[in-house]
N, C-alpha and C positions, 0 to 999 in steps of 0.2 A: 504493499500499501504507498504511494508515494504521498508526501508533503503536499495538500491541498493549496490550490489558490488562498491569500491572506487578503481578508477585505480590511479596509481604511479604518483605523480606531485613532483615536486622540493619546498622544502622550499622556501618562497618569501625571497630572499636576498635586496631586496630596500623597506625602509619604505613611505610612504605617506607626506607629507608635515604636520606637526600637527598644529592645530591652536590655542592651547595654548601652554604655556610653563611653566606646573607645572613641579616643584621641587619634585623628589621623594623623601619621608625620610623615611627609615624604623621605626622611630620612632612614624611614624602616619598611618603607611600601616598594612594589614594583606592581606595575599595570598590566591586565591581561585584555587583550582585544580579542574577544572570541569569535572566531567563525565568519568572520564580516567577509566571506568569499561571493563572488557573484552568484553563484550558484543557489546560495542559501535568499539571497537579494533578490534574484530574479521571481521569487514567490508572490512579493508584494509589487504594486505600482510605486514605484520609484518616487514619482512627484508628489504621491498623498501620504498623509501622515500613517506610518510616525517615522517614515524612515528619513524624511530631510533634517528633521531635528535630530534625529539617530545620527546620523553621518556627521551633522556637524559637531554634534558635542562630544564624540569620540575623536574628532576630529582634536578637537578643542584640548581633551584629556590626554591625547598623544603629546602635543605640543607642550603642554604643561609639565608632563613627566620628564619629557626630554630637557626641558630648562632647567627641572629642578633635580636633575640626576638620577632619575629613578629607571631602573630596568624595565624595558617596555618588552613584553611576550606577546606572540601572536598564536593563535591555533587556526591549524587547516587541514582539512583532511585530503590526502594527498587523492591524486586525479585518478592514479589504478588502483584499487585494494585485491589482493587475492581474495577466493571465497572464505578460506580459512580465518583469514583475517577481519572481514566483515560480518562474518558468523552470524548471531542474532540480529543484527540490525537490519539484514535483509530482511528477515521475517516480517519487521516492524516497518520497515520505510520502503522496501524493494532496494533495486540496485543503487539506488541514492546518485551520490558524484559520478560514480565509476562508468553511470550511462550518459554523460554529460560533461567528459573531462575539459573541454576547451573553458568550462566557466569554474575551473578551479583557483583561478587567480583570487587574491586579496583585492579587493575593489580600489581603483586606481584613485581615490581620494583617502585611503588611509593606507597607502602602500609602504611597507617595511622601509627603515631606512636602515643605512649601514649603522651596526652594533647592537639593532636590534633583532631580538632570536624569534623564528619561526619554529614550532613545535609540531609534528605531525599529529592529528588528531583521530585517535583510534575508537573512543567511547566519549558516552557523554561526558565524565569528568576528562577536566584535561589533566588531570594527575596519571591517568590511569596510561600506562606502558610508555612513558614519558618521561625526561629529565626534569620537569620545572619543581618539583621537592628541591631535590638536591640544589639546581641553580639559584633557588631562594637562600637555601642555606650557605651555600659555599659566598654570598653576598648579603649574609647578616639580615635579610629581609623576613620580617614576619609579618608583614602586612599585605594584602593584595586588592587591588581595584579592579572591579569585575566588570566588563561593557561588551556589548555586542549582542550578539542573537544565537538562542532562542532563549528566552530569559528563563520559562520552568522548564525547559529541559537542559542541556549542556552548560548554563549560565548557573544555573540552579545547582544541578550535582557538583559542579567545581566547587561555588561557595561550599557547599555540606562538606565536601573531601577537604578543603581548605582547612573549614573547623576543626575537623576528626586530628589535623594533620599540626594543631596548635598555630596555625595562620589566621590571622585576625582579616575577614573577609567583609570587604565595604563594597556593596551593591548600588552600582550607579543606576539610580531607578529612571533617570531620563536618559541613560544613554546605552537604553536596553529597547530590545522589542521582540514581539512573540507572535504567537499566531492569532491572539483576540487579547482584548481590554484586560478582562476576565482572569484569564491564564496569566499574563502581564501583572496585572494586582496580587493573583494568588501566589505567586515567585516572589514578590515584595514582602510580603504577609511573612511566608514562611521563612525568609532568610531573618527579618526584623524580629521576630518571636523565636527562633530557632538556632541562629548559626551566626550571626552577623549584625551588620549597619545596614540599613537602604539609608541612602544620602542621594543629594543632587551633586549636578555637575557644578554648578556655583559653587556649593559650599566645599566638595572637595579639590577644586581648582584654584580657589582661593587662600586653601593654606599655605603659608609659606613659615620661615625661621622669626622667631620672636621678636628679632632686630630689625627687621624687615616690615615696615607698615605698609607699605605701597598696594603688595597684591592683597592684603587683608581688607584695605580702605576699598579697593574694586569691587571685591567681593561683598562687601557690606552693602556698598551703593547697589550693586544689582538687585540684592535680595529687597533692599527697602523699594527700588524702583518696581520690581515685579510685584510688591504688595501694593503699591500705588498705582499701579499701572500706566505708570507713565518711563518716557528713556531714561536710564542713568545718567545720561549726559548733563541732564536738567537739575540735579542735585550739585551742591558746592559742599566741600568740606566741613564748613561752617554753618551750614545753615540751620535754621530750627526745624525740625522735620514735622514737628507738630502742625506748626505755621503751613507746612509744605502737604499737611492731609492727614498724615499718623496719626490713628487714634489708638485709645489703649487697648482695643482688640488687636488690633494689628501689631502693637509693640509686643503683645502679650506672646502673639503668636512666633514673632520671631525670639523671645526669650526659652517657648519652647522648643525650636529648632536648634538652637546654639545650644541650650543645655543637653538633647539628643544626640549632640556632637561632641561633649565633654567638656565644653565649657561651664564654666562654676558663676554662672552671672544670673542677675537677677532683676524684676521689674523696676524694682526702687532705682538701682544703678544706671537704668537707660533713661529714665523719665527724670532724673533729677539734671542730665545733662543730654538732650535728644540730639545731638550733633554726628554727624558720621566720624569727625575725629576723634571726638570724646569716646565714642562706642568703639573705634578701632585701640584705644588704649585700656579700655575695660575689658575685651576681649584679650589683648594682649597680656595683660596680668592675669588674666585666668588661665591662657595658656601657659604661662611661665609656672605659676602656683602648680598646676595639675601634669606638669612635665618632670 
């Protein structure tokens, strides 16, 4: 049974509550770009949601990871697979990519660069028959940011497997795609409640060393702007965000998001000085305390 054509659906905007509050650290983390091969993308309308957002956010994560010195790993199913290698996957999904080997390449917009590692993908989990765990241990990486397709199959199984190997998974909710919104949300719910953290691209790509305020300031501006439904460029560092329309409900939502990411911040701290600059200092101090 082949993968069916996948109908357009909106990228999930709301995250489930995370059971843990791990703090993402680029110095401890690696990025996994999961199965972003043309063959798998061909089941979508590439011009329709969620694919444009998926590709843009994965691209942003790759650029962030390279700039931060994080190892970048890709998974890709081989163009040809012996029957014994494919095994039960044939029963479940048919011949798969082996029937269309010309579509095995990772999509051009996300192509690996020199220094990235492409891992052969044999089963749902990227750890199966793979040197991924060894690579992470050798580079002292115990966090793994996961993006790509399909969220409730290989991405979810990889997150579970990482957790069972004592590697903290960060499941990038808006840099994943799936068969449907229901299955996408199911994968987010499972990771958030059982084996990792569901996070956004903005939250992850805004993480920087505590002594560098610029990336964090940009990330905060993007989150606030999204809450206010305005361009981030409209917000300045010392603007009073309450005057810009940020009410207490939106502010509390931001507090909950940042606390879920491991920042020990309070509503009172944000309300006392409601500016991007002040909030950047608050989050930096919280990061230093939790480090």
